[in-house]
PLY file of the C-alpha trace (Angstrom):
ply
format ascii 1.0
element vertex 72
property float x
property float y
property float z
element edge 71
property int vertex1
property int vertex2
end_header
-40.09 16.35 16.30
-36.31 16.17 15.69
-36.63 12.93 13.74
-39.20 14.42 11.38
-36.82 17.29 10.61
-34.02 14.84 9.83
-36.29 12.77 7.58
-37.45 15.92 5.84
-33.87 17.02 5.18
-32.91 13.56 3.95
-35.91 13.56 1.63
-34.82 16.88 0.18
-31.28 15.62 -0.29
-29.77 18.36 1.81
-27.87 16.08 4.18
-27.67 12.92 2.10
-23.97 13.53 1.44
-23.24 13.80 5.14
-24.75 10.43 5.99
-22.36 7.64 5.18
-23.78 4.49 3.70
-22.29 1.03 3.96
-19.96 0.09 1.13
-21.43 -2.15 -1.52
-19.81 -5.49 -2.35
-18.31 -3.93 -5.48
-16.76 -1.17 -3.36
-15.29 -3.76 -1.02
-13.79 -5.72 -3.93
-12.26 -2.55 -5.38
-10.77 -1.66 -2.02
-9.42 -5.20 -1.57
-7.84 -5.19 -5.02
-6.26 -1.83 -4.31
-4.82 -3.08 -1.04
-3.52 -6.24 -2.71
-1.88 -4.22 -5.48
-0.24 -1.93 -2.93
1.00 -4.93 -0.96
2.41 -6.59 -4.08
4.22 -3.40 -5.08
5.69 -3.02 -1.60
6.81 -6.65 -1.61
8.42 -6.23 -5.02
10.31 -3.13 -3.83
11.56 -5.07 -0.79
12.72 -7.95 -3.00
14.59 -5.56 -5.29
16.20 -3.84 -2.30
17.36 -7.21 -0.93
18.79 -8.22 -4.31
20.65 -4.92 -4.60
21.97 -5.19 -1.05
23.08 -8.77 -1.68
24.82 -7.81 -4.93
26.59 -4.89 -3.24
27.69 -7.21 -0.44
29.15 -9.67 -2.96
30.99 -6.87 -4.76
32.50 -5.71 -1.47
33.66 -9.25 -0.70
35.21 -9.56 -4.17
37.11 -6.29 -3.66
38.34 -7.43 -0.25
39.47 -10.78 -1.68
41.36 -8.99 -4.43
43.18 -6.79 -1.92
44.27 -9.82 0.11
45.79 -11.48 -2.96
47.80 -8.35 -3.79
49.27 -8.24 -0.28
50.71 -11.77 -0.48
0 1
1 2
2 3
3 4
4 5
5 6
6 7
7 8
8 9
9 10
10 11
11 12
12 13
13 14
14 15
15 16
16 17
17 18
18 19
19 20
20 21
21 22
22 23
23 24
24 25
25 26
26 27
27 28
28 29
29 30
30 31
31 32
32 33
33 34
34 35
35 36
36 37
37 38
38 39
39 40
40 41
41 42
42 43
43 44
44 45
45 46
46 47
47 48
48 49
49 50
50 51
51 52
52 53
53 54
54 55
55 56
56 57
57 58
58 59
59 60
60 61
61 62
62 63
63 64
64 65
65 66
66 67
67 68
68 69
69 70
70 71
């Protein structure tokens, strides 16, 4: 009896939105591309942060070297 009610509601479209269907191959590809794009952007931000940190470290070393020369 309960199953016939569920089928009736599905047939009417009243609970079709509540039942999740499996993603299609196109949906999976879109999701994969989105994840890859997010990963690439995160990797690029990390690279830029490392470059900036490295450049700041080199500037600090140059300033320290300059101070040592003035003291001598």
